[in-house]
N, C-alpha and C positions, 0 to 999 in steps of 0.2 A: 641360880639360873631359873628363869621362868620356863615352864614346860608347856608346850602347845598340846592340844588335844590329840594331835597327830591322826586326824581323820577318824578317831575312835578306834583305829586299827592297830596302832603301835604304842598306845599308852602303856599297856602292860607288857606285850611281847617285846618291846624295844630293849628291855633290860636283858632278856634272854638272848637277843641277837647282838648285844653290844660288843661281844668278843668275837663275833663272826667275821670272817674275812670279807664278806660281801656287805659292808656297811653302805647305806644309801648316801649318795652325794648330796650336797646342799640343795641343788635344784630338784633332785628326786624327793627330798624331804618336803620341798615347797609344794610339790604335787599333792602329797599326802596332807600336809598341814592345811592347805587352802581349801581342801574339800570339806573339812569338818563334817565328813560323812555325807550329810544331805547336800552339801555344796560341791562335792567331788563329782557326782554323777554316776549312775549305774554303769558297771562294766567290770572287766577283768584286767587288772594292771599287773604287768610283769616288769620288774626292775631289779637289777643287781642280784639276779638269781632268786628273787622272792616274788611270790604271787599274792596279790591283794584282790579279793573279790568284794564288790560292793553292790548291793541290790536295794534299790529305792522303790518302795511301793507307794505310788503317788495317790493316796486316798485324798478325797476332798468333798466339799459340798458347795453347790452354787445356790445362792439365795434367789428367790423368785424376783423376776424383773420383767418389765414390758419388752416386747420384741424390738422396739426401736430405742431402748434405753441407752443413753450415752455413758452412763456410769453403772458398772455392775460390781457386785460384792461377792466374794467367795472365801471360804475357809480352805486352807491347805492343811492336810493332815498326814504328812509323809512319815512312814515308818521305814527306817534304814537298817539293813542287816549287813554285818561285815564278817569275812572269814580270812584267816591268814594261812598261806601256804597249803591251801586245799585245792588240788587239781581235779577237774571234772572226771578224769580217768580213775580217780580214787574211789568213785562210787562203785565201780565194778569190783574192786578188791575189798574195800572196807565198808561200803555202804555210805549212806548219807552221814554228814557230820553230826555228832551227838550233841553238840552245843555251839552256840554262837560265840564269836570272838568279840563282837560288839553289837549293841542294839541302841537305837536312838529314836526318839519321837519328838519332833520339833514342829508343832502346829503354828499356823500363821494366819494372818488376815491380809487379803490382797484386793485392791481396787483395780478394775479394768476400765480405763477412761478412753473413750473414742474421741480423739482430737480432730480426726478427719476420717474419710471413708477407708483410708489405707494406713493410718497412723494411730497407734495405741500406746498409752503409757500405763505402766503397772507398778505403782508404789506398793511396798509390802513391808510387814514387820513379822518377825518370828521369835518364838521363845520356847525352849523345850529342855529336855534332859537326855543324858546318854550314860551308858554304863559299859565298861569293858570287862573282858572275861576274868582277868586276874586281879581285880580290885573290887572292893565293896563300896568304893567312893563314887558317888554320882557326880557328873559334870553338868553344870548349867550352861546352856547355849543361847545366845541372843544374836539376832541379825536384823538389819534394816537395809532396804535397798530400793532401787528404782530401775525398771526395765523400760526400754523403748523398742517397739516392733514396728517396722515400716515395710509394707508390701509394695512391690513395684514390678515392672515388666509387663509383657503382654504375650499373647500366644499360648502355647502349651507349657511353658516354663514359668513357674511361680518363684519369684525372687523375694528374699526378705533380708533386711538389715536388722541386726540384733545388737543392742547395746545394753550393758548392765553395770551399774555402780553398786557395790555391795560392801558393807562393813559388818563384820561378825566378831563376836567375843565369846570367850569360854572362861569359866571360873570354877575352881574346885575349892570351896570354902573350907572344908575340913583340913586341907593341906596348905591353905593360903597361897594358891597358885592361880594365875590368870594369864591370859594372852588374848590378842586381838589381831586382826588383819583388815586391810582394805584392798579390794580388787576391782579393777576396771576391765571389763570384757567387751571387745569389739568383734562382732562376727557377721558373717554373710552366708546365706544358704540359697541353693537353687534346687527346686523340686520339679521333677518331670516324669510323666508316665512313660512306660515303654511303648514303643510304636507297635501295638498289636491291634488286630481287628476286633470290633465289637464295642458295645457300650456298657455303661455301669461300672462296677468295680474293676480296676486294672492295677496290675503291679506297677510300682514306680520306684524311683531312686532319688535320694536327696544328697547332693554333694555340699560340703560345708567347710568353712575355715574360720578360725577365730584367733585372736591374740589376747593374752592375759597380761595386764600390767599391774604391778603391786606397789603403789605409793607407800604403803606401810606393810611390812612383812612381819610374820610372827617369829618368835625365837625358835631356834632349831631344837628339836626334841632329842637329838643324838649327839650334840656337842655342848661344850660348856661356854661357848663364846657367842657374842652377838655380832653377826656379820653385817650389821648396818640396818638402816630403816627401809631399804629398798630391796625387793627381790628381783632377780633377773627376769626379763620378759620371757614368756613362753608362747609358742604357737602350736596349733593343732589343725591338721587337715584330715578329712575322712569322708566316708560315704555310708549311708544307711539305706536299707531296702524295706519296703512295706507295700502298701496298697493305697489307692486314692481314697478308699473308705476303709476304716480299720476292720481287720478280721476280728471276730469275737469267738470266745470259747466259754460256753456256759454264761453268756451275757457279759463276760469280761473282755475288754478290748486288749488284743495282743500287742505288745510293743514292737516298734521297729527295731531292726538289728543291723549292725554294721561294724566297720573297723575304722579306727582313727589312729593317727600317729602324732604324738606330742613331742616337741623338741625345743631345745634352748641351750643355755650354757650348762655343760656337763649333764645334759638330759637327753635321753632317747627312750621313749616309752610307746609301746603299742597297746592300744586300748580296744577291747571288745565293747561296743556301744549297745546299750539297750535303751529304747525309747528315744527321747530328744537328745541331740548331741550337746546342747547348751546347758 
């Protein structure tokens, strides 16, 4: 059996939980697998009595470009931290966790191409490394994809169509294991400031929804069989809150925060969203 990276969160711990009565369903495993940590998205995931926390630190660097440049180049330098079964309330009793369950660094190169005033394409490539808590084996991660962002609407509500085609692969050469997946994400968001008096920075909310389709699904990390090449579609609806201009603390932009609900076949997950929902 080929073993997926399991979002870098269950690679080691899955063996410890294999005899637990709260095994993840096939669709819940897909949520974990398809994230490959950096692809999962920051948040707190609770499923089958288990809590997964993923924190993606979106470091990056934008190369110099002319103000009216139609093509812009940037480096993405995300660092992703993962914790298993650590509840925020545990900080009161035991303090901060002493170690990470997973750590990954997957830098990439992205082009931002302005096809029109409201339509942008973002092809990107990524390659990096990850390590889980219970293993000395590093996993190599590769990804290539294309995003499309189209802004539309008028008035005080900003609408955006978000489409992404992503292919990602993981290999662990020392154990001769590899896996890959392909995901098509179709999303839409609507962002609107609260109706309050005054000008300048105002609090706002962003409602979103997206569908994930999996033409090629990875193998399941918790069972010995292959359930086919296609994963069941998954949907997510949610809302995030922030401000029209990002709030900053010591010069660092604070992320938006919100709540999402992901569902599909044998899947029901509430997600605490940090930053962008996509």
